[in-house]
N, C-alpha and C positions, 0 to 999 in steps of 0.2 A: 545579343538580347532578348531572341525570341524564347530562349530557353530560359535565360537567367532573369529576364523583365528589368523592371525599374524600380522594385520595391514599393510603389504607390499604386499602379493599376494591377486589379484582379484579371489575370489572363485565363481565356478559355481555348484550352488545344481542340480541335478536331481534326480527325484522320480517318483513316480505313486501315483494317487489317482483316487478312481473308475476305474479302468483297462486302464487308459489312462496315459501316460508318459507325464511329464513336467518338466522346468528346471528355474533356477532364478538366476539373479545373485545379491547378496546383497551387493556388495559394488559398484556396477552402480552409478553414480552418481544422484543425487534423491533430491526431497525438502524434505524429508522423511516424506510428511504427507500422511501414507498410506491409509486411509480410504477416500481419496478425490481422484477423478479421474475427470480432466476434460476436454469437449471436444474441447475447445480453450481457448488462452490465454485472449481472450477479446469477451464480448458478445455486438452487439450492434442491438439496434430496435428503434420503437417507440413505443409510450405509450398510445396513443388517435388515433381514426379512421381519424381523418384528418390528422395525422402526423406531427402536430406541436409542441409537446414535444420531443425530442431524448432522448436515453437511453445507456448507456456506463457502462459496469461493467467488471471490471479487476479481474481477477481470478488468482491470487496469482504469479504474473507472473511479478513483478516489480523489480525484479533481471534478467529479462532475456530481452538483448539489441534489440532482433527481436520484441519485443511489441515497438518498438518507429516507425516504419515502418507501424505495423498494427494499430497501435492508430491514425497516420495520416488520413490513409486510411479510417479508421471509422469515424474520425471526419468531413473529406470531404462529407461522405455520409448523414451526418445529419447537415450541413452547412446553409442548408435552412429553419431550424427549429426555432419556436419563443423561445424556452429556451430548457434546456439541465441538465439532470441529470447525474453526474458523482459516480456511485458508489464503495466505497472501504471498503468494510465490508467483503471481502474476498481475504484480502491480509495478513493473518498471519505469514509469512516468511519473510515479508519485501521486501528490493532489494536493489537496489544503485542508488546514486544520478543523475545520468546519465540520467535513466529513468525517474526519477521523475522531474528532469530540462525539458525536451524535452516533458512532458506533462504541465506544468505549461507555460510553452513558448510558447504556444498555444493559451492561455489564455489574455497575458498580451502586455500592450502598448511598455512600455519602462523597461531597466534592474532596478531592485532594489532588497531588498534582502529578502530571503522568510526565514530563519532561523540563527541560532545564536549557535556559536558552541565554547566549552570548553575543555581544555586539562588539568585537574586537576593534572596529574603526574608530569608535566614540573614547576609546582607552587609548589607540593610538594617537589620537588627535590631543588629547585632555590630560592622559596620564590617569584617568579615573575611570575602572571597570566598570563595567555597565553588565549586569545579570539577572535573570529572574525565573521563576518559575511560571509555568502556563498550567492553570487547572481547569478537570474537567468535573462536570457537575451530572449526578444522575438524571436520568431523561426516559420517560415510559414505564412499563412495564420491566420489572429487572428479570434477567434469566439469572437463574440463582446453582443449576447446576455445573457439573466439571467442564470447563473448557479447555481445549488443546488450538493454539493457534500457530499454523505451519508458515514458515519461511525459508529462504533460498536466495539464491546471488539475483533473482528478478526481483526480489523485495527491494523499492528502491525508495527512496525517500519520505514520503510520508508513511509508506506501508513500513518501513524502518520506525518512525517516529509511532506508529501502533503498536507495534512488537516492544518497544525498551517501553511506553507506555504500560502496555498489561502487563510486563514483568516487573514494572516499578509496583503497580497498585496489587500487584500479588493476587491477582484474579486469573491468570492463566498461565499453564504450561507451553513454553515459546520452545518448540520442536524443529530441527532444521538443521542448514546449515550457517557458514557467513553470509550475509545479504549483501547489497551492492555496496554499502561502505561509501554511502556518498557523504561530502563533507561539508555538511550545513544547509542552510535555505538562502535558496536564490531569491532575488528581486529582478524582475522584467521590467526593461524602458524602450522607449524608441525614439530614434534621430530626429530632431523636430523637420528637417527639411527631406531628407532623402526616404525617412519612414520606416528605416531599416531597425526592426526590433534585436534587442542584447538581452542576456542576462548575466551575472553575477552572482558568487556568494559573498552573503554579507552577515549571516548569523550563523554562528558556530553551537550545534546543538548536543545535547549530555541526558545521558540518564540522570534520574534524579538523584543517584548516587555521586554523581560528578565523573561519572567514565563517558568519554566521547562516544558520541552515537557510532560512529563507524568502525571503533574498537569491540562492538557488543559483539557478542559471541552466544546464541540460545544456551541456556543449562542444560537442554536435553539435546546433547549436541548428536548429529547421524555423520560419520563419515563417510561418505557414497565410494571414495575408493575401496574402502574395505567391502562393505554391504553390496557392492557389484560383481566382487568374486563367490559371492555364495548363493546372489538372487537372481533369478531370472531376470532378463532385459525388459520384461513386462511390470517387473512387478514398482511398487512406491514406497521406498523403505523408510520415506519420511511419514510417509501416512500409515505406515503400520506401526511404526515405533511410535505414533500419538494414540492409535488406538489400543496397543498395548497398556501405555499408563492411564487411561481412561479406564481400562477393565478395572486396573489393580482401586481406583481411586474409588 
């Protein structure tokens, strides 16, 4: 009971380690990625000495609406660059579509669909399919220079939605490997008496061209097994491939 709790009463554990007291709150809201601690929701820097290539990396914060203002500020700081890299390789917990639409909206000229939804439960109950396209609208000063979006196995859920959205809109070169291949949108509920929370997938998600999101593969695909044979361990072949593509543009 001490370890598991009753799912209703927030627990506070106190103890001692190395002669020093400590306390922890295991029920406090968290992303539950115990091994990862990020100094910031968003990293921003320039990749070359001349400052012509901007770099924005989102650290697993696509579910935090505070990222919107931070992203706007960061994008303003690199607005005068000749190209930009948006790194989505550290977004395993996904996020929400508000943050995703806010990000995409800074790069587009007109309203357009960025992903397709399907509700299979309704078709199972009624025999009538329910499908729809989600639109994204332009927002704020637009970044118009070439853009590369980096993805990988830890690009999950809404990170995957961002990638297929940028691809559908033709606004960025998506570079990297397969993504997390999560199979749709989950809805969250809580049992009324025990307070136990649970999630299950409800919507299937697709590229606007009808391809299942989990089947999407970047058009600029990087085979890490092959590049590891010729690159030093410290190399980042996905980033290097993106930079080579931006240089050509």
